[in-house]
C-alpha positions in Angstrom: 156.6 164.0 106.5 156.7 164.3 102.8 156.0 167.8 101.5 154.3 168.9 98.4 156.8 171.7 98.2 159.8 169.4 98.3 158.6 167.1 95.6 159.8 167.2 92.0 158.4 170.0 89.9 154.9 169.3 88.8 153.8 170.1 85.2 151.3 172.9 84.7 148.3 171.5 83.0 145.0 172.9 82.0 142.3 171.7 84.4 139.8 169.2 83.1 136.0 169.2 83.7 134.9 167.1 86.6 131.4 165.9 87.7 130.7 168.9 89.9 127.0 168.8 89.2 125.3 172.0 88.1 121.6 172.8 87.7 121.8 172.2 83.9 123.7 169.0 84.2 127.0 170.4 82.9 130.3 169.7 84.6 132.1 172.5 86.5 135.7 172.8 87.4 136.6 172.4 91.1 139.3 174.7 92.3 141.0 174.8 95.7 142.8 178.0 96.6 145.3 178.0 99.5 147.2 181.2 98.8 146.1 184.1 101.0 143.2 182.1 102.4 141.2 178.9 101.9 138.5 178.8 99.2 136.9 175.8 97.6 134.8 176.6 94.5 132.8 174.7 91.9 132.7 176.8 88.8 132.2 180.3 90.1 130.3 179.2 93.2 132.2 179.2 96.5 131.4 176.1 98.6 131.1 176.6 102.4 133.6 174.2 104.2 133.9 173.5 107.9 137.3 173.8 109.6 137.9 170.0 109.9 137.3 169.5 106.1 139.5 172.6 105.3 142.3 171.0 107.3 141.8 167.6 105.6 141.7 169.0 102.1 144.7 171.2 102.7 146.8 168.4 104.1 146.0 166.1 101.2 146.7 168.9 98.7 150.2 169.2 100.3 151.0 165.6 99.8 152.7 164.0 96.8 151.2 160.6 97.2 148.1 158.8 98.7 148.3 158.6 102.4 147.0 155.9 104.7 143.9 156.7 106.9 145.9 156.1 110.0 148.7 158.5 108.9 146.3 161.3 108.1 144.3 160.9 111.3 147.6 160.9 113.4 148.8 164.1 111.7 145.6 166.0 111.9 144.6 165.0 115.4 147.9 164.4 117.2 146.7 165.2 120.7 144.1 162.5 121.0 144.1 158.7 121.1 144.4 156.8 117.8 140.8 155.6 118.1 139.5 159.1 118.6 141.6 160.4 115.8 140.3 157.7 113.4 136.8 158.5 114.5 137.3 162.2 113.8 138.6 161.3 110.3 135.6 159.1 109.6 133.3 162.0 110.7 135.2 164.4 108.3 134.9 162.0 105.4 131.2 161.6 106.0 130.9 165.4 105.9 132.8 165.4 102.6 130.3 163.0 101.0 127.5 165.2 102.1 129.0 168.1 100.1 128.1 166.3 96.9 131.3 167.0 95.1 134.2 164.6 94.3 137.0 166.3 96.2 138.7 163.3 97.9 139.4 159.8 96.4 138.8 157.3 99.2 139.8 153.7 99.3 139.6 151.2 102.2 143.1 152.2 103.3 144.2 155.4 101.6 143.1 158.9 100.9 144.2 161.4 98.3 142.9 164.7 96.9 140.9 164.2 93.8 143.2 164.5 90.7 140.5 166.6 89.0 140.9 169.5 91.5 142.9 172.5 90.4 145.1 173.8 93.3 146.6 177.3 93.0 149.5 176.4 95.2 150.5 173.5 92.9 150.7 175.9 89.9 152.5 178.5 91.9 155.2 176.0 92.9 155.6 174.7 89.3 156.1 178.3 88.1 158.5 179.1 90.9 160.7 176.1 89.9 160.6 177.1 86.2 161.7 180.7 87.1 164.6 179.3 89.1 165.8 177.0 86.3 168.0 179.3 84.2 168.0 176.8 81.4 164.3 177.0 80.8 162.5 179.8 79.0 159.7 181.5 81.0 158.2 184.2 78.8 154.8 182.5 79.0 154.7 182.8 82.8 156.1 186.3 83.2 152.5 187.4 83.9 150.6 189.4 86.6 148.9 186.1 87.7 152.3 184.6 88.4 153.3 187.7 90.3 150.1 187.6 92.3 150.5 184.0 93.3 154.2 184.5 94.3 153.2 187.6 96.3 150.9 185.6 98.6 151.8 183.2 101.4 150.2 179.8 102.1 147.3 180.3 104.5 149.0 183.0 106.5 146.2 183.4 109.0 145.7 179.7 109.9 146.4 178.6 113.5 149.9 177.4 114.1 150.5 173.6 114.0 153.7 171.7 113.2 152.8 170.2 109.8 151.5 173.5 108.5 154.4 175.7 109.8 156.9 173.6 107.8 154.9 173.9 104.6 154.3 177.6 105.1 158.0 178.3 105.6 159.1 176.2 102.6 156.7 178.0 100.3 157.6 181.4 101.7 161.3 180.8 101.0 160.6 179.3 97.5 158.4 182.3 96.5 161.0 184.8 97.6 163.7 183.2 95.4 161.2 183.0 92.6 160.3 186.7 92.9 163.9 187.6 92.7 164.4 185.4 89.6 161.3 186.9 88.0 162.6 190.4 88.6 165.9 189.5 86.9 164.1 187.8 83.9 161.9 190.8 83.5 164.8 193.1 83.7 166.6 191.1 81.0 163.5 191.3 78.8 163.5 195.1 79.3 160.1 195.0 80.9 161.3 197.4 83.6 158.0 198.4 85.1 157.0 194.8 85.7 160.5 194.0 87.0 160.3 196.8 89.6 156.8 195.5 90.6 158.2 192.0 91.2 161.2 193.4 93.1 159.0 195.5 95.3 156.9 192.4 96.1 160.1 190.6 97.2 161.3 193.5 99.3 157.8 194.0 100.9 157.7 190.3 101.8 161.2 190.4 103.5 162.5 193.9 104.0 165.8 192.6 105.6 166.6 190.4 102.5 169.5 192.1 100.8 169.2 190.0 97.7 165.7 191.3 97.1 167.0 194.9 97.3 169.8 194.0 95.0 167.6 192.8 92.1 165.3 195.8 92.6 168.3 198.2 92.4 169.5 196.5 89.2 166.0 196.9 87.7 166.0 200.6 88.4 169.5 201.0 87.0 168.6 199.0 83.8 165.7 201.4 83.3 168.0 204.4 83.7 166.5 205.5 86.9 169.6 206.1 89.0 167.8 208.2 91.5 165.3 205.5 92.3 168.2 203.0 92.5 170.0 205.2 95.0 166.8 205.6 97.1 166.3 201.9 97.2 169.9 201.4 98.2 169.6 203.9 101.0 166.4 202.3 102.2 168.2 198.9 102.4 171.1 200.5 104.3 168.8 202.2 106.8 166.8 199.0 107.5 169.9 196.9 107.9 171.5 199.4 110.2 168.4 199.9 112.4 167.3 196.2 112.6 170.6 194.3 112.4 173.4 196.8 112.9 174.8 195.8 109.5 176.0 197.6 106.4 175.1 196.6 102.9 177.4 194.1 101.3 180.2 195.1 98.9 178.3 193.4 96.1 175.3 195.7 96.6 177.4 198.8 97.1 179.3 198.1 93.9 176.1 198.5 91.8 176.1 202.2 92.4 178.6 204.7 91.0 180.9 205.7 93.9 180.4 209.4 93.3 176.6 209.1 93.6 176.9 207.1 96.8 179.4 209.6 98.3 177.1 212.5 97.3 174.2 210.9 99.0 176.2 210.3 102.1 177.3 214.0 102.2 173.7 215.2 102.0 172.7 213.0 104.9 175.5 214.3 107.2 174.7 217.3 109.4 176.3 220.6 108.3 178.9 222.0 110.8 178.4 225.5 112.0 
């Protein structure tokens, strides 16, 4: 199936007002948050959403094109007959209309998430692709909001199913590479504290990922904190040894002065008596 994460990079645009009716008749923004957990909100008000509608909105948000009703029904209810799946979809769409907010564009044959809805995942993906494109400047997105989005996985507590597992893993890998790229960009900009925070987010997400440890060590060294760099190297070495029986690669070892690494090893060895 087509994936919202595999599609071409979307542009980051400011959300437009939509007819999410308010008490005073003013339009409110509709936002859909899929990072960390599911939240649908109109303005600052969270909207209660049943599980079937959550699955439907999430699936449509992950698509890069309108989908036929039959396709959506077959993906979301794969273990029942087509007639039952279609009936389940009709029931979910009826519940959506009862919500009173324009969240799905419905035609006789196709469904798509309303183009007026702002989705946090879409913005996070766009920013990740920008960070990974070395030819593009990124000063405007080297922010705490970008770090927060890239530090969160896609609906990590949802029940496992085939279509969601694929999407979750794709975003998980994308955000790891983006966190490493963000660490390197912040280091180059001499924003060392933020660079270390981004590097720690990458290491915390995947402790066995040597490339995450590498960019973090480089951030510490650029800041002049050789002791912190050496401690991070030793943490990486210990984890790789205990979990995988491996040693750090030569490219990681080469970042540290040989004398400093040798001194650290000597202190770790037991003293003979």
